[in-house]
A tleap script that builds the chain and sets N, CA, C and O, in Angstrom:
source leaprc.protein.ff14SB
mol = sequence {
  NMET THR GLY PHE ALA TYR ALA GLN ALA ALA
  PRO GLY ALA PHE ASP TYR LEU ASN SER LEU
  ILE VAL PRO THR MET LEU ILE ILE GLY ILE
  MET TYR PHE LEU MET ILE ARG PRO GLN GLN
  LYS GLN LEU LYS GLU HIE ARG ALA LEU LEU
  ALA ALA LEU LYS LYS GLY ASP THR VAL VAL
  THR GLN GLY GLY ILE ILE GLY LYS VAL PHE
  LEU VAL SER GLU ARG GLU VAL GLN ILE GLU
  VAL ALA SER ASN VAL LYS LEU ARG VAL MET
  LYS SER SER VAL GLN SER VAL LEU LYS ASP
  PRO ALA GLU ALA PRO LYS GLU GLU SER LYS
  SER GLU LYS GLU SER CLYS
}
set mol.1.N position { -37.625 -45.741 -34.628 }
set mol.1.CA position { -36.806 -44.464 -34.010 }
set mol.1.C position { -36.489 -43.289 -35.069 }
set mol.1.O position { -35.696 -43.262 -36.010 }
set mol.2.N position { -37.360 -42.368 -34.596 }
set mol.2.CA position { -36.403 -41.186 -35.618 }
set mol.2.C position { -35.396 -40.747 -34.913 }
set mol.2.O position { -34.502 -40.118 -35.479 }
set mol.3.N position { -35.346 -41.027 -33.378 }
set mol.3.CA position { -34.024 -39.840 -32.770 }
set mol.3.C position { -32.536 -40.375 -33.074 }
set mol.3.O position { -32.083 -41.505 -32.890 }
set mol.4.N position { -32.233 -39.820 -33.327 }
set mol.4.CA position { -30.450 -39.322 -33.752 }
set mol.4.C position { -29.647 -39.533 -32.075 }
set mol.4.O position { -29.984 -39.173 -30.947 }
set mol.5.N position { -28.659 -40.167 -32.526 }
set mol.5.CA position { -27.815 -40.253 -30.984 }
set mol.5.C position { -26.381 -39.413 -31.805 }
set mol.5.O position { -25.885 -39.747 -32.882 }
set mol.6.N position { -25.896 -38.126 -30.809 }
set mol.6.CA position { -24.872 -37.585 -31.743 }
set mol.6.C position { -23.771 -38.045 -30.639 }
set mol.6.O position { -24.327 -38.439 -29.613 }
set mol.7.N position { -22.756 -38.082 -30.599 }
set mol.7.CA position { -21.572 -38.136 -29.751 }
set mol.7.C position { -20.864 -36.986 -29.675 }
set mol.7.O position { -20.571 -36.423 -30.729 }
set mol.8.N position { -20.485 -36.461 -28.495 }
set mol.8.CA position { -19.862 -35.533 -27.249 }
set mol.8.C position { -18.527 -35.849 -27.527 }
set mol.8.O position { -18.130 -36.863 -26.953 }
set mol.9.N position { -17.626 -35.204 -28.325 }
set mol.9.CA position { -15.767 -35.078 -28.026 }
set mol.9.C position { -16.010 -34.882 -26.239 }
set mol.9.O position { -16.628 -34.191 -25.429 }
set mol.10.N position { -14.874 -36.220 -26.337 }
set mol.10.CA position { -14.323 -36.503 -24.639 }
set mol.10.C position { -13.539 -34.625 -24.334 }
set mol.10.O position { -12.887 -33.866 -25.051 }
set mol.11.N position { -14.071 -34.546 -22.903 }
set mol.11.CA position { -13.173 -32.522 -22.441 }
set mol.11.C position { -11.795 -33.033 -22.115 }
set mol.11.O position { -11.429 -33.984 -21.424 }
set mol.12.N position { -11.037 -31.993 -22.915 }
set mol.12.CA position { -9.487 -32.142 -23.038 }
set mol.12.C position { -9.001 -31.792 -21.783 }
set mol.12.O position { -9.650 -31.356 -20.832 }
set mol.13.N position { -7.518 -32.070 -21.873 }
set mol.13.CA position { -7.099 -31.744 -20.377 }
set mol.13.C position { -7.086 -30.418 -20.337 }
set mol.13.O position { -8.238 -30.412 -19.903 }
set mol.14.N position { -6.780 -29.086 -20.406 }
set mol.14.CA position { -7.031 -27.923 -21.261 }
set mol.14.C position { -8.441 -27.561 -19.837 }
set mol.14.O position { -8.403 -26.922 -18.786 }
set mol.15.N position { -9.359 -28.230 -20.428 }
set mol.15.CA position { -11.352 -27.963 -19.609 }
set mol.15.C position { -11.041 -27.815 -18.153 }
set mol.15.O position { -11.072 -26.887 -17.345 }
set mol.16.N position { -10.699 -29.206 -18.123 }
set mol.16.CA position { -10.104 -29.522 -16.547 }
set mol.16.C position { -9.162 -28.604 -15.317 }
set mol.16.O position { -9.322 -28.202 -14.164 }
set mol.17.N position { -8.112 -28.580 -16.384 }
set mol.17.CA position { -7.542 -26.930 -15.782 }
set mol.17.C position { -7.988 -25.709 -15.641 }
set mol.17.O position { -8.083 -25.121 -14.564 }
set mol.18.N position { -8.296 -25.253 -16.779 }
set mol.18.CA position { -9.323 -23.986 -16.420 }
set mol.18.C position { -10.537 -23.816 -15.257 }
set mol.18.O position { -10.877 -22.802 -14.648 }
set mol.19.N position { -11.028 -25.102 -15.187 }
set mol.19.CA position { -12.093 -25.009 -13.958 }
set mol.19.C position { -11.242 -24.965 -12.434 }
set mol.19.O position { -11.593 -24.320 -11.446 }
set mol.20.N position { -10.009 -25.860 -12.562 }
set mol.20.CA position { -8.993 -25.698 -11.314 }
set mol.20.C position { -8.394 -23.954 -11.102 }
set mol.20.O position { -7.922 -23.443 -10.087 }
set mol.21.N position { -8.599 -23.413 -12.300 }
set mol.21.CA position { -7.420 -22.769 -12.694 }
set mol.21.C position { -8.337 -21.357 -11.169 }
set mol.21.O position { -7.724 -20.959 -10.178 }
set mol.22.N position { -9.385 -21.079 -11.425 }
set mol.22.CA position { -10.583 -20.185 -11.404 }
set mol.22.C position { -10.800 -20.474 -9.469 }
set mol.22.O position { -10.939 -19.548 -8.670 }
set mol.23.N position { -10.785 -21.373 -9.242 }
set mol.23.CA position { -11.182 -21.507 -8.011 }
set mol.23.C position { -10.240 -21.301 -7.013 }
set mol.23.O position { -10.186 -20.585 -6.014 }
set mol.24.N position { -9.223 -22.435 -7.749 }
set mol.24.CA position { -7.458 -21.769 -6.762 }
set mol.24.C position { -6.981 -20.065 -6.607 }
set mol.24.O position { -6.526 -19.745 -5.509 }
set mol.25.N position { -7.068 -19.135 -7.537 }
set mol.25.CA position { -6.676 -18.202 -7.901 }
set mol.25.C position { -8.431 -17.219 -6.863 }
set mol.25.O position { -8.263 -16.003 -6.771 }
set mol.26.N position { -9.278 -17.543 -6.479 }
set mol.26.CA position { -10.695 -16.734 -5.625 }
set mol.26.C position { -9.804 -17.296 -4.314 }
set mol.26.O position { -9.161 -16.511 -3.617 }
set mol.27.N position { -9.840 -18.801 -4.047 }
set mol.27.CA position { -9.323 -18.876 -2.465 }
set mol.27.C position { -7.669 -18.349 -2.249 }
set mol.27.O position { -7.184 -18.044 -1.159 }
set mol.28.N position { -7.223 -18.337 -3.067 }
set mol.28.CA position { -5.510 -17.836 -2.246 }
set mol.28.C position { -5.863 -16.093 -2.335 }
set mol.28.O position { -5.370 -15.559 -1.341 }
set mol.29.N position { -6.599 -15.028 -3.275 }
set mol.29.CA position { -6.981 -14.321 -2.863 }
set mol.29.C position { -7.818 -14.088 -2.072 }
set mol.29.O position { -8.500 -13.066 -2.004 }
set mol.30.N position { -7.840 -14.724 -1.609 }
set mol.30.CA position { -9.331 -14.583 0.061 }
set mol.30.C position { -8.530 -14.645 1.073 }
set mol.30.O position { -8.665 -13.726 1.881 }
set mol.31.N position { -7.501 -15.658 1.367 }
set mol.31.CA position { -6.950 -15.811 2.208 }
set mol.31.C position { -5.534 -14.669 1.879 }
set mol.31.O position { -4.738 -14.586 2.814 }
set mol.32.N position { -5.336 -14.132 1.076 }
set mol.32.CA position { -4.038 -13.126 1.286 }
set mol.32.C position { -4.893 -11.673 2.059 }
set mol.32.O position { -4.347 -11.028 2.953 }
set mol.33.N position { -6.191 -11.360 1.562 }
set mol.33.CA position { -7.081 -10.244 2.076 }
set mol.33.C position { -7.772 -10.569 3.320 }
set mol.33.O position { -8.515 -9.713 3.798 }
set mol.34.N position { -7.598 -11.914 4.022 }
set mol.34.CA position { -8.011 -11.917 5.362 }
set mol.34.C position { -7.036 -12.562 6.419 }
set mol.34.O position { -7.141 -12.810 7.620 }
set mol.35.N position { -6.176 -12.709 5.602 }
set mol.35.CA position { -5.360 -13.313 6.957 }
set mol.35.C position { -3.328 -12.617 6.585 }
set mol.35.O position { -2.574 -12.035 7.365 }
set mol.36.N position { -3.132 -12.970 5.358 }
set mol.36.CA position { -1.660 -12.057 4.803 }
set mol.36.C position { -1.828 -10.745 5.332 }
set mol.36.O position { -1.023 -10.191 6.080 }
set mol.37.N position { -2.803 -10.311 4.956 }
set mol.37.CA position { -2.190 -8.554 4.548 }
set mol.37.C position { -2.675 -7.871 5.573 }
set mol.37.O position { -2.320 -6.693 5.558 }
set mol.38.N position { -3.534 -8.256 6.691 }
set mol.38.CA position { -3.612 -7.657 8.525 }
set mol.38.C position { -2.286 -8.338 8.856 }
set mol.38.O position { -1.526 -7.456 9.256 }
set mol.39.N position { -1.664 -9.561 8.861 }
set mol.39.CA position { -0.714 -9.337 9.615 }
set mol.39.C position { 0.375 -8.720 9.357 }
set mol.39.O position { 1.134 -8.620 10.321 }
set mol.40.N position { 0.769 -8.205 8.251 }
set mol.40.CA position { 1.971 -7.977 7.603 }
set mol.40.C position { 1.729 -6.401 8.494 }
set mol.40.O position { 2.400 -5.882 9.386 }
set mol.41.N position { 0.537 -5.981 7.833 }
set mol.41.CA position { 0.105 -4.511 8.659 }
set mol.41.C position { 0.356 -4.650 10.109 }
set mol.41.O position { 1.320 -4.047 10.580 }
set mol.42.N position { -0.621 -5.591 11.105 }
set mol.42.CA position { 0.099 -5.728 12.470 }
set mol.42.C position { 1.260 -6.061 13.100 }
set mol.42.O position { 1.568 -6.201 14.284 }
set mol.43.N position { 2.321 -6.242 11.215 }
set mol.43.CA position { 3.878 -6.849 12.296 }
set mol.43.C position { 4.521 -5.427 11.686 }
set mol.43.O position { 5.714 -5.454 11.988 }
set mol.44.N position { 4.291 -4.484 11.125 }
set mol.44.CA position { 5.041 -3.191 10.373 }
set mol.44.C position { 4.319 -2.269 11.359 }
set mol.44.O position { 5.089 -1.309 11.378 }
set mol.45.N position { 3.519 -2.031 12.019 }
set mol.45.CA position { 3.012 -1.524 13.333 }
set mol.45.C position { 3.707 -2.106 14.471 }
set mol.45.O position { 3.555 -1.492 15.528 }
set mol.46.N position { 4.371 -3.058 14.497 }
set mol.46.CA position { 4.953 -3.343 16.244 }
set mol.46.C position { 5.947 -2.779 15.808 }
set mol.46.O position { 6.403 -1.988 16.635 }
set mol.47.N position { 6.510 -2.823 14.860 }
set mol.47.CA position { 8.037 -2.319 14.194 }
set mol.47.C position { 7.958 -0.954 14.579 }
set mol.47.O position { 8.473 -0.571 15.629 }
set mol.48.N position { 7.392 -0.245 13.862 }
set mol.48.CA position { 7.522 0.994 13.955 }
set mol.48.C position { 7.545 1.770 15.319 }
set mol.48.O position { 8.032 2.877 15.549 }
set mol.49.N position { 6.531 0.427 16.639 }
set mol.49.CA position { 6.441 1.170 17.845 }
set mol.49.C position { 8.146 0.581 18.616 }
set mol.49.O position { 8.964 0.959 19.454 }
set mol.50.N position { 7.934 -0.472 17.723 }
set mol.50.CA position { 9.526 -0.164 18.695 }
set mol.50.C position { 10.564 0.673 18.872 }
set mol.50.O position { 11.195 1.067 19.852 }
set mol.51.N position { 10.617 0.921 17.315 }
set mol.51.CA position { 11.752 1.516 16.648 }
set mol.51.C position { 11.330 3.554 17.398 }
set mol.51.O position { 12.164 4.417 17.672 }
set mol.52.N position { 10.127 3.628 17.475 }
set mol.52.CA position { 9.543 4.628 19.072 }
set mol.52.C position { 9.994 4.376 19.929 }
set mol.52.O position { 10.659 5.313 20.370 }
set mol.53.N position { 10.023 3.494 20.529 }
set mol.53.CA position { 10.670 3.441 22.112 }
set mol.53.C position { 11.611 4.048 22.847 }
set mol.53.O position { 12.731 3.763 22.424 }
set mol.54.N position { 11.623 4.710 23.699 }
set mol.54.CA position { 12.300 6.037 24.411 }
set mol.54.C position { 12.395 6.475 25.857 }
set mol.54.O position { 11.325 6.612 26.450 }
set mol.55.N position { 13.014 6.608 26.216 }
set mol.55.CA position { 13.180 6.679 27.448 }
set mol.55.C position { 11.999 7.199 28.592 }
set mol.55.O position { 11.952 8.416 28.416 }
set mol.56.N position { 11.096 6.867 29.601 }
set mol.56.CA position { 9.775 7.199 30.129 }
set mol.56.C position { 9.219 7.221 29.545 }
set mol.56.O position { 8.693 8.323 29.390 }
set mol.57.N position { 8.679 5.911 28.490 }
set mol.57.CA position { 7.221 5.427 28.480 }
set mol.57.C position { 7.115 4.302 29.553 }
set mol.57.O position { 7.642 3.699 30.488 }
set mol.58.N position { 5.970 4.478 28.672 }
set mol.58.CA position { 5.204 2.919 29.574 }
set mol.58.C position { 4.479 1.795 28.891 }
set mol.58.O position { 3.468 1.737 28.191 }
set mol.59.N position { 5.408 0.868 29.368 }
set mol.59.CA position { 4.466 -0.132 28.183 }
set mol.59.C position { 4.637 -1.894 29.252 }
set mol.59.O position { 4.704 -2.296 30.414 }
set mol.60.N position { 4.631 -2.334 27.990 }
set mol.60.CA position { 3.393 -3.572 28.271 }
set mol.60.C position { 3.753 -4.793 27.396 }
set mol.60.O position { 3.514 -4.749 26.189 }
set mol.61.N position { 4.518 -6.260 28.156 }
set mol.61.CA position { 5.497 -6.623 27.783 }
set mol.61.C position { 4.513 -7.817 27.621 }
set mol.61.O position { 3.462 -7.702 28.251 }
set mol.62.N position { 4.719 -9.203 26.709 }
set mol.62.CA position { 4.096 -10.025 26.110 }
set mol.62.C position { 4.089 -11.026 27.587 }
set mol.62.O position { 3.697 -12.187 27.475 }
set mol.63.N position { 4.418 -10.648 28.580 }
set mol.63.CA position { 3.810 -11.205 29.682 }
set mol.63.C position { 3.840 -11.309 30.821 }
set mol.63.O position { 3.831 -12.094 31.770 }
set mol.64.N position { 3.913 -9.461 30.258 }
set mol.64.CA position { 2.162 -9.206 31.374 }
set mol.64.C position { 2.995 -8.463 31.742 }
set mol.64.O position { 2.433 -7.439 32.130 }
set mol.65.N position { 4.168 -8.385 31.857 }
set mol.65.CA position { 4.889 -6.718 33.072 }
set mol.65.C position { 4.258 -5.630 32.508 }
set mol.65.O position { 3.845 -5.643 31.349 }
set mol.66.N position { 4.103 -4.182 33.654 }
set mol.66.CA position { 3.973 -3.224 33.430 }
set mol.66.C position { 5.228 -2.376 33.725 }
set mol.66.O position { 6.102 -3.015 34.310 }
set mol.67.N position { 5.530 -1.055 33.450 }
set mol.67.CA position { 6.635 0.201 33.518 }
set mol.67.C position { 7.646 0.399 33.144 }
set mol.67.O position { 8.422 -0.467 32.741 }
set mol.68.N position { 7.759 1.036 33.172 }
set mol.68.CA position { 9.213 2.424 32.758 }
set mol.68.C position { 9.945 2.084 32.625 }
set mol.68.O position { 10.706 1.609 33.467 }
set mol.69.N position { 10.181 2.212 30.675 }
set mol.69.CA position { 11.626 2.442 30.045 }
set mol.69.C position { 12.583 3.288 30.588 }
set mol.69.O position { 12.325 4.452 30.897 }
set mol.70.N position { 14.101 2.569 30.775 }
set mol.70.CA position { 14.552 3.291 31.577 }
set mol.70.C position { 16.026 3.290 30.782 }
set mol.70.O position { 16.913 4.059 31.152 }
set mol.71.N position { 16.220 2.362 29.652 }
set mol.71.CA position { 17.234 1.987 28.799 }
set mol.71.C position { 16.827 1.854 27.883 }
set mol.71.O position { 16.045 0.904 27.925 }
set mol.72.N position { 16.915 2.504 26.465 }
set mol.72.CA position { 17.335 1.699 25.339 }
set mol.72.C position { 18.265 1.426 24.624 }
set mol.72.O position { 19.209 2.161 24.337 }
set mol.73.N position { 17.958 -0.277 24.082 }
set mol.73.CA position { 19.629 -0.639 23.158 }
set mol.73.C position { 19.135 -0.933 21.976 }
set mol.73.O position { 17.974 -0.771 21.601 }
set mol.74.N position { 19.669 -1.193 21.627 }
set mol.74.CA position { 19.915 -1.877 20.032 }
set mol.74.C position { 18.791 -3.678 20.317 }
set mol.74.O position { 18.044 -4.005 19.395 }
set mol.75.N position { 18.826 -4.129 20.954 }
set mol.75.CA position { 18.585 -5.038 21.368 }
set mol.75.C position { 17.672 -5.865 22.128 }
set mol.75.O position { 17.208 -6.994 21.973 }
set mol.76.N position { 17.495 -4.436 23.492 }
set mol.76.CA position { 16.983 -4.658 25.043 }
set mol.76.C position { 16.492 -3.261 25.458 }
set mol.76.O position { 17.033 -2.170 25.277 }
set mol.77.N position { 15.193 -3.605 26.130 }
set mol.77.CA position { 15.249 -3.008 27.109 }
set mol.77.C position { 15.705 -2.854 28.374 }
set mol.77.O position { 16.376 -3.859 28.611 }
set mol.78.N position { 15.699 -1.869 29.660 }
set mol.78.CA position { 15.714 -2.047 30.852 }
set mol.78.C position { 14.184 -1.228 31.147 }
set mol.78.O position { 13.672 -0.197 30.712 }
set mol.79.N position { 13.841 -2.128 31.978 }
set mol.79.CA position { 12.126 -1.716 32.704 }
set mol.79.C position { 12.158 -1.687 33.391 }
set mol.79.O position { 12.214 -2.831 33.843 }
set mol.80.N position { 12.179 -0.429 34.661 }
set mol.80.CA position { 11.460 -0.336 35.957 }
set mol.80.C position { 10.363 -0.608 36.459 }
set mol.80.O position { 9.353 0.012 36.128 }
set mol.81.N position { 10.347 -1.682 37.442 }
set mol.81.CA position { 9.248 -2.309 37.428 }
set mol.81.C position { 8.975 -1.720 38.546 }
set mol.81.O position { 8.041 -1.041 38.119 }
set mol.82.N position { 9.054 -1.415 39.734 }
set mol.82.CA position { 8.961 -0.839 41.154 }
set mol.82.C position { 10.947 0.146 41.116 }
set mol.82.O position { 11.889 0.055 40.329 }
set mol.83.N position { 10.733 0.925 42.339 }
set mol.83.CA position { 11.740 1.347 42.702 }
set mol.83.C position { 12.871 1.022 42.915 }
set mol.83.O position { 12.896 0.521 44.039 }
set mol.84.N position { 13.984 1.020 42.404 }
set mol.84.CA position { 15.422 0.621 41.680 }
set mol.84.C position { 15.344 -1.127 41.495 }
set mol.84.O position { 16.266 -1.897 41.764 }
set mol.85.N position { 14.061 -1.484 40.994 }
set mol.85.CA position { 14.325 -2.868 40.950 }
set mol.85.C position { 13.848 -3.128 39.051 }
set mol.85.O position { 12.680 -3.246 38.680 }
set mol.86.N position { 14.846 -3.157 38.282 }
set mol.86.CA position { 15.105 -3.014 36.677 }
set mol.86.C position { 15.213 -4.117 36.465 }
set mol.86.O position { 16.011 -4.825 37.080 }
set mol.87.N position { 14.086 -4.735 35.121 }
set mol.87.CA position { 14.603 -5.527 34.403 }
set mol.87.C position { 14.539 -5.525 32.906 }
set mol.87.O position { 13.580 -5.136 32.239 }
set mol.88.N position { 16.038 -6.161 32.311 }
set mol.88.CA position { 16.387 -6.209 30.727 }
set mol.88.C position { 15.430 -7.419 30.104 }
set mol.88.O position { 15.294 -8.628 30.294 }
set mol.89.N position { 14.949 -6.576 29.402 }
set mol.89.CA position { 14.378 -7.912 28.401 }
set mol.89.C position { 14.496 -7.465 27.117 }
set mol.89.O position { 15.251 -6.510 26.932 }
set mol.90.N position { 13.839 -8.007 26.061 }
set mol.90.CA position { 14.645 -8.064 25.313 }
set mol.90.C position { 13.157 -7.164 24.264 }
set mol.90.O position { 11.938 -7.256 24.414 }
set mol.91.N position { 13.858 -6.478 23.407 }
set mol.91.CA position { 12.737 -5.361 22.665 }
set mol.91.C position { 11.483 -6.177 21.935 }
set mol.91.O position { 10.262 -6.016 21.949 }
set mol.92.N position { 12.100 -6.838 21.487 }
set mol.92.CA position { 10.589 -7.396 20.802 }
set mol.92.C position { 9.770 -7.904 21.962 }
set mol.92.O position { 8.564 -7.833 21.724 }
set mol.93.N position { 10.017 -8.305 22.930 }
set mol.93.CA position { 9.105 -8.973 23.977 }
set mol.93.C position { 8.005 -7.768 24.683 }
set mol.93.O position { 7.296 -8.114 25.629 }
set mol.94.N position { 7.919 -5.973 23.995 }
set mol.94.CA position { 7.534 -4.955 24.297 }
set mol.94.C position { 6.502 -4.980 23.483 }
set mol.94.O position { 6.713 -4.866 22.276 }
set mol.95.N position { 4.675 -5.192 24.162 }
set mol.95.CA position { 4.442 -5.442 22.773 }
set mol.95.C position { 2.767 -4.254 23.822 }
set mol.95.O position { 1.729 -4.814 24.174 }
set mol.96.N position { 2.927 -3.322 23.963 }
set mol.96.CA position { 2.573 -1.567 23.567 }
set mol.96.C position { 3.103 -1.219 24.604 }
set mol.96.O position { 3.653 -1.876 25.489 }
set mol.97.N position { 2.799 0.626 24.393 }
set mol.97.CA position { 3.018 1.848 25.219 }
set mol.97.C position { 2.226 1.927 25.348 }
set mol.97.O position { 1.514 1.919 24.343 }
set mol.98.N position { 1.339 2.134 27.182 }
set mol.98.CA position { 0.491 2.760 27.194 }
set mol.98.C position { 0.907 4.274 27.800 }
set mol.98.O position { 2.019 4.639 28.182 }
set mol.99.N position { -0.489 5.119 27.761 }
set mol.99.CA position { -0.505 6.437 27.263 }
set mol.99.C position { -0.482 6.264 29.284 }
set mol.99.O position { -0.708 5.465 30.193 }
set mol.100.N position { -0.029 7.679 29.001 }
set mol.100.CA position { 0.176 8.251 30.786 }
set mol.100.C position { -0.887 9.043 31.634 }
set mol.100.O position { -1.236 10.201 31.406 }
set mol.101.N position { -1.269 8.368 32.480 }
set mol.101.CA position { -2.646 8.361 32.624 }
set mol.101.C position { -2.768 10.496 33.227 }
set mol.101.O position { -3.821 11.106 33.041 }
set mol.102.N position { -2.081 10.883 33.586 }
set mol.102.CA position { -1.847 12.424 32.745 }
set mol.102.C position { -2.243 13.079 31.896 }
set mol.102.O position { -2.851 14.149 31.899 }
set mol.103.N position { -1.815 12.276 30.929 }
set mol.103.CA position { -1.774 12.553 29.415 }
set mol.103.C position { -3.231 12.495 29.129 }
set mol.103.O position { -3.888 13.429 28.669 }
set mol.104.N position { -3.844 10.876 29.557 }
set mol.104.CA position { -5.422 10.790 29.575 }
set mol.104.C position { -6.521 11.887 28.769 }
set mol.104.O position { -6.402 13.103 28.615 }
set mol.105.N position { -6.911 11.561 28.613 }
set mol.105.CA position { -8.643 12.566 28.715 }
set mol.105.C position { -9.126 12.165 29.789 }
set mol.105.O position { -8.740 11.033 30.084 }
set mol.106.N position { -9.820 12.634 30.505 }
set mol.106.CA position { -10.234 12.918 31.848 }
set mol.106.C position { -11.923 12.573 31.271 }
set mol.106.O position { -12.619 13.335 30.600 }
set mol.107.N position { -12.310 11.125 31.797 }
set mol.107.CA position { -13.861 11.067 31.723 }
set mol.107.C position { -14.621 11.484 32.686 }
set mol.107.O position { -14.180 11.626 33.827 }
set mol.108.N position { -15.445 11.653 32.468 }
set mol.108.CA position { -16.347 12.180 33.291 }
set mol.108.C position { -16.989 10.866 34.341 }
set mol.108.O position { -16.735 9.752 33.883 }
set mol.109.N position { -17.863 10.864 35.816 }
set mol.109.CA position { -17.754 9.222 36.397 }
set mol.109.C position { -19.550 9.617 36.102 }
set mol.109.O position { -20.105 10.711 36.199 }
set mol.110.N position { -20.011 8.554 35.801 }
set mol.110.CA position { -21.866 9.236 36.130 }
set mol.110.C position { -22.357 10.325 36.685 }
set mol.110.O position { -22.995 11.251 36.183 }
set mol.111.N position { -22.067 10.167 37.573 }
set mol.111.CA position { -22.460 10.691 39.054 }
set mol.111.C position { -22.584 12.317 38.406 }
set mol.111.O position { -23.588 12.984 38.153 }
set mol.112.N position { -21.528 12.548 38.300 }
set mol.112.CA position { -21.213 13.628 37.061 }
set mol.112.C position { -21.794 14.505 36.356 }
set mol.112.O position { -22.019 15.709 36.475 }
set mol.113.N position { -22.127 13.245 35.150 }
set mol.113.CA position { -22.882 13.298 34.230 }
set mol.113.C position { -24.462 13.502 35.081 }
set mol.113.O position { -24.808 14.643 34.776 }
set mol.114.N position { -25.464 12.934 35.934 }
set mol.114.CA position { -26.045 13.070 36.288 }
set mol.114.C position { -26.747 14.386 36.829 }
set mol.114.O position { -27.882 14.848 36.952 }
set mol.115.N position { -25.267 14.767 37.112 }
set mol.115.CA position { -25.369 16.608 38.145 }
set mol.115.C position { -25.229 17.564 37.142 }
set mol.115.O position { -25.221 18.733 37.528 }
set mol.116.N position { -25.130 17.376 36.074 }
set mol.116.CA position { -25.967 17.966 34.900 }
set mol.116.C position { -26.627 18.435 34.475 }
set mol.116.O position { -26.674 18.457 33.245 }
savepdb mol mol.pdb
quit
């Protein structure tokens, strides 16, 4: 037998720690860019929407109620859903502001496009 057996040093605790730090940091970075950052951006946009809320805006609540803003206070909004029917809702429950049909650009129908 001419072969020699060489002894290897056992890996230390620092090597195990290094092998765990890189994947952990990578997972945290991916989670930040895919989950946390978009959610913070959406929250910031919603706060700006609520701050810009004014009388006459057509809004949709989280419950699906559509109406015109009648009165805006610090925490509540009064929405007129029909003539002389007003609802008080929390300002945070307003999901989005709809564009008025008069202000929206008019789309051409299919028959109008074909006639041109």
